[in-house]
SETI-582031 format. One record per residue: y, x, z of N, C-alpha, C in turn. Coordinates in pm, 1 decimal. Each point is the difference from the previous one (the first is absolute). Example, Ala and Ser with C-alpha at 12.3 -4.5 7.8 and 13.67 -1.06 7.14 Angstrom:
# SETI-582031
npy|npx|npz|capy|capx|capz|cpy|cpx|cpz
-569.0|1319.0|780.0|119.0|-89.0|0.0|120.0|90.0|0.0
105.0|-35.0|-72.0|119.0|82.0|6.0|109.0|-77.0|73.0
//
This chain:
# SETI-582031
npy|npx|npz|capy|capx|capz|cpy|cpx|cpz
17512.8|12923.9|29097.0|142.5|22.9|21.6|43.7|124.4|-77.1
92.0|-18.7|-92.6|49.0|112.5|-78.8|108.1|73.3|78.0
-13.0|131.6|3.7|96.7|82.3|71.9|90.4|71.7|-98.4
129.4|-8.9|24.1|99.6|70.4|-80.4|24.7|137.9|60.6
-10.8|104.0|-82.9|31.6|136.5|42.8|112.8|48.3|-90.3
117.0|7.1|55.7|120.2|32.1|-77.0|51.7|138.1|36.7
9.7|87.2|-99.2|59.1|130.9|20.8|150.9|-13.6|-16.5
73.3|52.4|96.9|145.3|-12.4|-7.1|67.5|111.2|78.4
134.3|6.1|-13.2|80.4|95.6|75.6|104.2|-78.4|78.7
8.6|28.7|128.7|104.4|-59.0|83.7|79.4|115.4|59.1
128.6|5.9|-35.9|84.9|112.8|41.6|-67.1|133.1|-36.0
-58.6|3.2|-118.7|-67.3|118.1|-55.9|-129.1|35.9|72.5
-46.1|-86.4|89.9|-127.8|22.3|68.4|-110.5|-63.7|-84.7
-94.7|77.5|-52.8|-108.5|-59.4|-77.6|-99.0|-69.7|92.5
-38.9|-120.5|-37.6|-91.3|-74.7|85.3|-80.7|-100.3|-81.0
-101.9|-52.1|63.5|-77.0|-111.2|-53.4|23.6|-120.0|90.5
29.3|-114.6|-62.3|12.2|-125.7|72.8|-125.2|-82.0|-29.8
-75.1|-32.7|104.4|-128.4|-66.8|-14.8|7.2|-135.9|67.8
-24.7|-106.7|-76.2|17.7|-135.1|53.0|-78.4|-97.7|-86.6
-40.1|-112.5|57.9|-66.4|-102.6|-79.1|91.8|-45.0|-112.8
-54.2|-10.0|-119.6|78.7|-36.4|-118.2|78.4|-128.3|21.5
-64.8|-100.8|57.0|66.5|-129.9|14.0|105.4|-1.8|110.7
4.0|108.2|80.8|95.2|3.5|111.0|104.7|109.9|-14.7
4.8|66.6|-114.0|85.9|118.2|-10.8|148.9|-31.5|10.7
38.4|-125.4|-21.8|141.0|-37.6|13.7|28.9|-70.1|131.9
-102.1|-10.5|86.0|14.7|-70.0|127.3|41.0|95.9|111.3
64.6|-53.5|101.6|25.0|76.6|122.3|-132.2|11.6|75.4
-41.3|123.5|27.9|-128.4|27.4|63.7|18.3|104.9|110.1
-95.9|9.1|91.4|0.6|116.3|89.5|-6.3|127.5|-83.7
71.3|102.3|43.5|7.1|126.4|-73.8|-68.4|110.2|79.4
-87.5|76.2|-66.3|-60.7|118.3|61.3|29.2|120.8|-88.3
59.8|103.0|59.5|18.0|128.0|-68.0|-110.8|91.6|50.3
-81.0|49.9|-93.3|-118.7|76.7|37.2|9.6|140.8|-58.8
-7.2|99.9|87.2|25.7|138.9|-36.9|-130.0|79.6|-16.7
-5.3|76.2|-108.6|-118.8|81.2|-28.5|-0.5|128.1|82.9
-107.0|77.3|-15.4|-17.0|122.4|77.3|49.6|124.4|-71.5
-17.3|112.3|68.0|44.3|130.6|-48.5|-73.1|38.2|-128.1
75.7|45.2|-98.3|-50.7|41.9|-130.5|-80.5|-111.0|-68.5
38.0|-122.0|28.4|-57.8|-117.9|-63.8|108.8|-63.1|-86.5
-16.0|-127.4|-32.1|98.1|-70.1|-82.9|-17.8|-149.4|20.6
99.6|-76.6|-41.3|0.9|-144.3|23.0|-122.3|-69.4|-58.3
-48.3|47.5|-115.2|-112.9|-66.3|-66.0|-127.4|2.2|85.1
-11.1|99.5|86.7|-120.4|11.9|81.9|0.0|-95.8|119.1
108.3|-75.6|16.5|3.1|-103.7|103.6|-19.3|-140.0|-59.5
-34.9|-6.7|-127.5|-9.6|-130.9|-65.6|-112.4|-87.1|55.1
-109.8|59.3|41.9|-109.0|-82.6|54.3|47.8|-74.6|123.5
67.1|72.2|91.1|55.0|-65.8|118.6|105.1|-102.3|-39.0
83.7|32.6|-97.6|107.1|-91.4|-41.7|-56.3|-129.7|-57.1
-102.7|9.6|-79.6|-61.0|-122.0|-56.6|-56.0|-89.0|110.6
-63.2|62.2|98.5|-56.4|-77.8|110.3|111.0|-72.7|77.5
113.9|65.6|15.7|113.6|-62.7|67.9|61.7|-109.3|-86.5
14.3|27.0|-129.3|61.7|-97.5|-90.6|-79.3|-129.5|-4.2
-131.7|10.4|8.1|-83.6|-121.1|-1.9|25.0|-88.2|121.7
61.1|56.5|102.8|33.8|-76.3|119.9|138.0|-66.3|-10.9
61.8|9.9|-117.4|132.0|-61.2|-16.8|114.1|87.1|48.4
-19.7|130.7|-7.6|99.9|97.5|44.9|50.3|78.5|-120.7
130.6|27.8|-2.1|55.8|89.0|-102.4|-11.6|143.1|52.2
-62.5|86.5|-78.7|-25.5|137.8|43.9|77.5|96.8|-88.7
67.2|93.7|63.6|75.6|102.8|-69.4|-65.6|134.9|28.4
-34.6|71.4|-106.7|-60.5|132.5|11.5|95.3|103.0|-59.1
80.3|67.7|80.7|91.2|101.1|-54.0|-67.8|136.8|-11.9
43.6|77.6|-97.7|-36.0|141.7|-3.8|90.5|73.8|97.1
-60.3|75.9|90.4|80.5|84.4|88.4|63.3|112.7|-80.9
111.4|51.2|47.9|60.2|115.9|-63.5|-102.8|113.4|-6.4
0.0|76.1|-108.7|-94.3|110.5|-25.5|-140.1|-47.3|-34.7
-15.3|-128.2|-30.6|-131.4|-56.7|-29.2|7.3|-90.4|-123.2
-115.9|-17.8|-65.0|-6.3|-91.6|-113.1|104.2|31.9|-105.6
75.3|-101.5|-39.0|103.8|18.9|-100.7|112.9|90.9|48.2
7.2|23.2|128.9|109.6|79.9|56.9|-42.3|143.9|27.1
-116.6|34.7|-47.6|-48.0|138.5|18.4|64.6|87.0|-106.7
82.6|92.3|41.2|76.4|79.3|-94.9|-44.2|146.0|-7.2
-90.5|39.4|84.6|-45.0|138.6|-0.3|-95.2|25.4|114.4
-39.4|125.1|21.3|-93.1|31.0|108.8|61.8|-26.5|136.3
-84.8|-31.1|96.2|48.7|-21.7|135.9|37.8|133.7|62.3
77.4|-6.1|107.0|41.7|122.2|68.2|-121.4|77.6|49.7
8.9|132.0|-10.6|-109.0|84.6|50.4|-0.3|6.3|152.6
109.1|-46.1|59.8|7.5|-2.5|146.6|-58.6|-132.7|48.5
-107.6|3.3|77.9|-66.8|-123.6|41.6|94.4|-100.7|64.1
-14.7|-124.0|-38.0|68.3|-115.3|59.5|141.3|-24.9|-51.2
63.4|92.7|-69.8|137.9|-20.9|-42.1|10.1|-117.9|-97.0
-79.3|2.1|-104.9|2.0|-111.0|-96.8|-52.7|-128.2|64.9
-99.1|14.0|84.4|-58.7|-114.5|70.2|106.3|-77.0|77.6
76.8|70.7|82.7|99.0|-67.8|83.7|119.2|-50.3|-79.7
38.0|72.1|-105.0|110.3|-50.1|-81.8|-39.9|-128.3|-71.5
-126.7|-11.6|-37.9|-48.6|-122.2|-64.6|6.3|-117.9|96.8
-39.5|21.7|124.5|7.9|-105.1|101.7|145.1|-39.4|25.1
87.7|99.7|6.3|141.1|-29.0|25.0|58.8|-87.5|-110.8
-34.7|29.0|-124.2|47.4|-84.0|-110.0|-56.7|-141.5|10.4
-127.2|-13.0|36.8|-56.6|-134.6|20.4|84.4|-80.0|98.8
34.7|65.1|110.4|77.2|-67.0|105.0|138.7|-39.0|-51.3
64.3|92.6|-69.2|134.1|-26.1|-52.7|-1.4|-116.4|-98.5
-101.9|-5.4|-84.4|-2.9|-96.9|-109.9|-51.4|-137.4|40.0
-57.9|-9.4|118.7|-54.8|-128.2|46.2|103.9|-111.4|-5.9
118.7|24.5|51.7|103.7|-102.8|5.1|43.0|-42.2|-140.0
6.2|95.3|-92.5|35.8|-33.6|-137.7|-97.7|-100.1|-59.6
-127.5|22.1|24.4|-101.5|-89.7|-55.3|10.0|-139.4|62.5
14.1|-3.9|130.9|10.4|-129.8|67.7|123.5|-75.3|-46.8
112.6|69.0|-8.3|125.4|-65.3|-40.6|-11.3|-60.9|-139.5
-69.1|68.8|-88.9|-15.4|-53.4|-135.5|-66.2|-136.8|2.8
-108.3|-11.7|74.2|-73.3|-127.1|2.2|72.2|-105.1|84.3
77.0|43.8|97.8|83.8|-94.9|73.8|105.7|-60.7|-92.2
63.9|84.3|-78.5|103.4|-49.2|-91.4|-57.0|-96.9|-102.7
-124.5|23.0|-39.6|-65.2|-88.2|-96.4|-57.2|-125.7|67.0
16.6|-7.8|132.2|-52.4|-112.4|79.3|-151.1|-17.6|-21.0
-69.9|112.2|1.1|-144.2|-2.3|-23.9|-82.2|31.9|124.7
68.0|10.2|117.0|-72.3|22.9|125.6|-0.7|-129.1|80.3
-115.3|-50.0|28.3|-14.5|-127.0|72.0|30.6|17.5|148.8
105.0|-65.1|45.5|33.7|-5.4|143.2|5.0|137.5|66.3
46.4|100.7|-73.3|13.8|134.0|57.8|-130.8|66.3|37.4
-110.5|-43.5|-59.7|-131.6|55.2|34.3|-23.4|129.7|-76.8
13.9|112.3|72.1|-10.9|132.4|-61.4|-109.6|79.1|70.7
-92.2|52.9|-78.5|-105.6|83.9|54.2|3.6|137.6|-63.0
-47.3|100.0|72.2|-16.6|133.8|-55.9|-139.7|49.4|35.0
-50.7|86.7|-86.6|-130.2|58.8|25.0|-15.5|124.2|-84.2
-105.9|74.1|28.3|-22.9|118.5|-79.8|-114.5|81.8|53.1
-45.3|91.9|-85.1|-111.6|86.8|35.0|48.1|143.3|13.0
-51.4|70.7|101.9|27.5|142.2|18.2|151.2|25.3|9.6
58.5|69.5|-97.2|145.2|18.9|-0.3|71.6|-134.6|4.1
-57.3|-99.7|-66.4|56.8|-134.7|2.5|-12.1|-65.7|135.9
-104.1|36.1|74.8|-13.5|-49.6|136.7|102.3|62.7|93.1
28.4|128.2|-22.0|104.5|66.3|77.3|134.6|-64.2|-29.9
23.8|-28.0|-129.2|122.8|-70.0|-39.9|11.1|-133.7|71.5
-109.4|-73.7|3.7|-1.8|-132.2|62.7|38.3|7.2|146.9
-63.8|89.3|73.9|31.3|14.4|143.5|144.7|42.7|20.6
48.0|88.9|-86.4|138.3|46.5|10.4|98.3|-114.3|-21.8
-26.5|-84.3|-98.9|89.1|-112.5|-28.7|8.5|-96.9|117.7
-108.4|-14.1|74.6|0.4|-92.4|113.9|100.1|41.2|107.1
34.2|128.8|5.1|92.3|45.4|103.9|143.9|-42.7|-26.1
33.9|-30.5|-125.1|139.8|-24.7|-35.4|25.5|-134.6|-67.3
-103.2|-75.3|-28.4|17.9|-121.6|-78.3|-64.4|-122.2|67.4
75.3|-64.6|88.6|-52.5|-118.7|67.6|-24.3|-117.1|-95.2
54.9|7.9|-122.1|-22.9|-108.6|-96.6|-142.8|-0.4|-53.6
-75.5|107.6|23.1|-140.5|2.5|-40.4|-78.7|-93.1|91.6
-73.1|-92.3|-60.1|-73.9|-99.3|77.8|-140.1|46.6|37.7
-66.6|68.5|-92.8|-141.4|34.8|13.9|-20.9|137.4|-63.9
-93.8|79.1|54.3|-23.7|132.3|-57.6|-145.9|41.2|16.2
-43.1|89.0|-89.5|-135.1|55.5|6.7|5.7|149.0|-31.5
-38.6|80.9|97.8|-3.9|146.0|-14.7|-145.1|42.9|-15.9
-35.0|39.9|-121.3|-138.1|35.4|-31.4|-12.8|152.0|-7.0
-73.1|54.9|91.2|-27.0|144.0|11.0|126.1|85.3|-12.3
111.4|-54.5|52.7|122.2|78.9|13.7|8.9|47.9|143.5
120.4|24.1|48.5|16.8|32.0|141.3|132.8|-56.1|49.0
-0.2|-62.5|117.7|124.6|-44.0|62.1|65.5|112.1|80.8
-57.0|121.0|-7.6|51.6|113.9|76.6|30.4|116.1|-94.9
99.8|-13.9|-86.8|26.2|103.9|-100.5|45.3|133.8|57.0
66.4|-1.8|115.6|39.8|128.1|59.1|-121.8|83.6|36.4
-103.4|-66.1|48.2|-124.2|70.9|30.5|-60.2|59.1|-126.9
15.2|-70.9|-109.9|-51.6|49.3|-127.9|75.5|126.3|-42.3
131.4|1.6|19.4|79.2|119.9|-29.3|-47.7|115.9|86.8
-24.7|-28.9|127.3|-49.0|104.0|91.1|-133.5|56.3|-47.3
-85.9|-87.6|-49.6|-131.0|45.7|-48.7|15.9|94.1|-119.5
94.4|-30.6|-87.7|26.2|88.1|-114.5|41.1|138.7|49.5
87.5|3.5|99.8|44.4|129.0|54.4|-117.0|75.6|63.5
-84.8|-72.8|71.6|-115.3|63.2|64.6|-96.7|57.0|-103.1
-26.2|-76.9|-104.9|-93.4|45.2|-103.7|56.2|119.1|-76.9
131.8|4.5|-14.6|59.5|112.4|-74.1|-27.6|132.3|70.8
-0.2|-3.2|132.3|-29.8|120.1|77.2|-148.5|34.1|-10.8
-85.1|-102.2|15.7|-144.6|21.2|-3.1|-47.3|51.7|-135.6
59.0|-53.2|-108.8|-47.3|31.3|-135.4|87.6|103.0|-70.4
102.7|48.4|69.3|86.3|105.5|-53.0|62.2|-36.7|-134.9
55.5|-122.6|-8.4|78.8|-33.0|-118.5|144.5|-25.9|42.4
90.3|15.5|-98.0|142.0|-1.0|32.4|54.8|-140.0|18.4
62.6|-20.5|114.4|79.9|-119.7|27.6|125.6|48.8|70.8
117.6|-42.5|-42.4|121.9|44.0|69.3|-5.4|-38.3|147.5
39.7|89.0|85.9|-4.1|-29.3|142.7|97.0|-111.3|38.5
100.8|-22.5|-85.7|94.0|-108.1|28.8|-39.2|-130.4|-70.4
-127.8|-10.8|-43.4|-44.3|-124.4|-62.8|25.5|-121.2|89.4
-30.1|6.9|131.5|30.9|-116.5|84.9|148.3|-37.7|-3.4
88.1|99.9|-8.5|143.2|-28.6|-8.6|34.1|-64.3|-133.4
-58.5|51.8|-107.6|22.9|-56.5|-132.8|-47.5|-144.6|-7.6
-100.0|-31.5|81.6|-54.7|-135.6|2.5|45.6|-76.6|124.9
115.6|35.0|51.9|46.6|-60.1|125.3|23.2|-150.1|-11.4
16.6|-50.2|-123.6|16.8|-144.7|-18.4|-124.1|-77.3|44.0
-115.0|67.3|-1.4|-127.3|-69.1|27.7|-2.0|-60.8|139.9
68.3|63.2|95.1|-3.0|-49.9|137.4|49.7|-144.3|8.6
91.6|-37.4|-86.0|53.8|-136.6|2.1|-93.4|-102.0|-63.5
-108.0|49.0|-61.3|-94.3|-88.6|-68.0|-141.7|14.1|56.0
-8.6|56.7|119.6|-129.8|19.4|65.6|-28.5|-120.8|88.7
-90.3|-84.3|-43.5|-30.3|-123.4|73.2|-59.8|28.7|136.9
-69.6|112.0|11.7|-61.1|32.3|129.9|105.2|33.5|105.6
120.7|36.0|-44.5|108.4|30.5|93.4|80.3|-124.6|37.1
-17.7|-106.4|-75.7|71.4|-125.4|28.7|-92.3|-118.0|-31.1
-115.7|-6.8|65.8|-98.7|-102.6|-34.3|48.0|-142.2|25.1
103.6|-14.7|84.7|53.5|-133.6|24.6|58.9|-61.5|-127.2
23.4|83.5|-102.9|51.8|-50.0|-126.9|-103.1|-88.4|-71.8
-122.1|2.5|45.9|-99.2|-94.5|-55.0|47.0|-143.9|21.8
62.3|-21.7|113.0|68.1|-126.0|29.7|-86.9|-123.5|-25.6
-126.1|10.7|38.9|-94.5|-112.5|-8.9|-32.4|-41.1|-144.3
35.9|84.0|-95.2|-32.8|-31.9|-139.1|-148.5|25.5|-26.8
-62.1|-77.6|-87.8|-138.9|26.8|-37.3|-9.2|130.5|-79.9
-68.3|96.9|56.0|-17.9|128.6|-67.2|-146.5|39.4|8.1
-56.7|32.7|-115.5|-139.5|41.4|-8.8|-6.9|150.4|-24.0
-75.6|69.2|85.5|-28.0|142.0|-20.3|-148.9|14.8|-31.8
-29.9|82.9|-98.4|-140.4|32.9|-30.8|-9.4|149.4|-21.7
-106.6|60.5|53.6|-20.2|143.2|-21.1|-148.6|33.0|11.0
-46.3|84.7|-90.6|-137.9|46.5|5.4|-16.6|112.1|100.7
-109.7|-4.1|74.8|-21.2|100.6|104.7|-24.5|139.4|-57.2
-44.5|8.3|-126.5|-30.3|129.7|-60.7|103.1|39.4|-105.6
122.0|-48.3|15.7|106.6|32.0|-94.5|34.0|148.9|8.3
-16.8|75.1|-111.3|27.9|143.7|4.5|146.0|34.8|-27.5
81.5|-98.1|-36.8|136.9|29.1|-42.7|105.1|-39.4|103.5
-9.2|-120.6|49.6|92.4|-45.6|104.1|-84.7|-36.5|121.8
15.6|70.9|110.1|-92.1|-15.6|113.2|-5.4|-142.1|56.1
-121.5|-48.0|13.5|-26.9|-130.2|61.6|58.0|-6.5|141.4
-7.6|111.0|71.9|38.8|2.2|141.5|145.0|-42.8|20.6
87.3|33.0|-94.9|141.1|-32.2|20.1|23.8|-150.2|1.1
-68.7|-71.2|-88.9|12.1|-145.8|-0.4|-71.0|-60.1|120.4
-118.2|51.1|31.0|-76.1|-51.4|114.4|76.9|19.7|131.0
59.2|116.8|17.7|77.5|27.7|121.9|121.7|-92.5|8.2
64.4|-21.4|-113.4|116.4|-88.7|-3.0|-40.1|-140.7|42.1
-109.8|-48.8|-56.1|-39.7|-137.2|31.3|-42.9|-13.5|145.7
-66.8|101.5|51.5|-38.7|-3.6|141.1|123.9|-7.2|89.6
107.0|67.0|-43.8|124.5|1.5|77.1|67.7|-137.4|-0.2
-10.9|-73.8|-109.6|78.5|-123.6|-13.9|-77.0|-128.3|24.3
-132.3|3.5|-4.1|-76.7|-124.0|-12.6|22.1|-100.2|114.0
38.2|46.8|117.2|21.1|-92.0|112.7|145.4|-44.5|13.1
85.3|49.0|-87.3|143.1|-30.0|10.1|34.3|-132.4|-69.5
90.0|-77.6|57.4|38.2|-128.6|-60.9|52.4|13.7|-142.9
72.8|108.6|-27.6|56.3|15.3|-134.8|-107.8|23.4|-106.4
-121.7|34.1|43.8|-108.8|28.4|-93.7|-105.7|-109.6|-0.9
33.2|-115.7|55.4|-102.9|-102.7|14.5|-53.3|-50.8|-133.7
75.7|19.2|-108.3|-47.5|-44.3|-130.6|-44.5|115.7|-89.3
-12.3|117.6|60.9|-52.1|115.6|-73.5|-151.0|7.2|17.0
-65.1|57.8|-98.2|-144.7|20.1|10.2|-38.9|130.9|-67.6
-107.9|59.5|49.7|-49.2|126.5|-54.3|-146.2|-18.4|-37.3
-29.8|19.8|-127.1|-137.5|-7.6|-47.9|-49.1|142.1|-23.3
-109.5|34.7|64.2|-56.8|134.3|-11.7|-102.1|2.8|-113.5
18.6|95.3|-90.6|-97.5|20.4|-107.4|-103.1|102.3|44.3
-104.5|-46.0|65.2|-101.4|91.2|53.1|-65.5|79.2|-115.0
9.9|132.4|9.2|-61.5|86.5|-100.0|73.0|3.8|-133.6
113.5|-69.8|-8.3|73.5|-5.8|-127.1|92.2|120.5|-13.6
22.3|40.5|-125.7|89.1|111.6|-28.0|136.5|-47.8|-44.6
59.8|74.3|-93.1|135.8|-30.7|-45.7|-6.5|-88.4|-124.5
-48.7|-121.6|20.2|-16.3|-94.4|-110.5|-7.1|-142.1|55.4
77.5|-89.5|-60.6|-6.2|-141.3|37.3|-89.3|-71.0|-101.0
-110.4|-54.3|47.3|-96.9|-65.1|-88.6|38.7|-145.2|-26.8
-64.9|-58.2|-100.5|30.8|-136.4|-42.0|-9.9|-102.0|111.1
-100.1|14.8|86.7|-17.9|-96.6|108.6|120.5|1.7|93.9
54.1|120.3|23.6|115.6|8.8|87.9|123.9|-54.0|-69.8
7.3|15.3|-131.8|111.5|-58.9|-75.1|-0.6|-151.5|13.0
-118.5|-59.0|5.4|-9.8|-144.9|20.6|54.1|-38.3|137.7
-29.1|81.5|99.4|51.0|-24.8|135.4|152.4|7.0|0.8
55.8|98.6|-70.2|145.5|15.0|-8.0|62.6|-122.1|-67.2
-60.8|-43.7|-109.3|53.0|-116.7|-72.0|-2.9|-124.1|88.2
-109.3|-19.2|72.3|-10.6|-115.7|88.8|100.8|8.4|114.1
22.2|121.2|49.0|97.5|21.4|107.6|140.6|-39.8|-45.2
42.3|48.7|-115.9|132.9|-35.0|-49.6|10.6|-150.2|-29.9
-105.8|-56.6|-55.4|3.0|-143.6|-27.6|17.7|-78.8|130.2
-75.5|35.9|101.3|5.7|-72.8|127.3|136.5|13.7|65.3
54.2|120.4|-1.0|122.5|25.5|76.0|129.4|-32.0|-77.9
-5.1|10.6|-131.8|120.8|-24.1|-78.9|12.7|-145.1|-46.4
-110.2|-73.4|6.5|4.3|-136.0|-53.7|-13.6|-105.5|108.0
34.0|38.5|121.5|-4.3|-95.0|111.6|102.8|-110.6|-20.4
//
């Protein structure tokens, strides 16, 4: 099966469109897959190819301040560039979906989102505001971003580096995109969470605690949490296969 990888710009957003060559003009399930912090769209191509082979159209956008959109050094203040990049992902999501809707290239409204690390945080955030999302996969991100902001503030005191004391206020928009504060927004949608127990960057405990809180609730009956025992901040090929199979099963019903 030949896979088409097309570099393009949609509303000035640089992205890669990955799809089976023979199906590139067909209406297909759509998955927008977000890369991690200080990464780029090209580094998600392995996952995208695995999804495309399942008959899914995959969109890999560059987040603001990343890849083709990297215009200079990141802010010296921890988390400022990180959160602005996530905010742009959230803002631009609708633009990307609308483009493919207008082209009539989304099969029966089947829309999936996924991502790793920063992209996983983006994914969980989008679930709070976009009921049109059918399926999602949060890979080593966190559904509790407010807790992540709190951790940054705590570490700034411990390590004596500068963070504005009003950082939580500057990031006050995050509360509206914190899935842990409104878990009912899962709304019985199939959502896959994966996290390594030895992740040094985004704490495993935040995802584990979230899942423990929701797992018995009716709104989470189609959610699942896969624990990466001993795994760090890396999604391996075998887990990418699991993600591809998950999207195929849930988006192609």
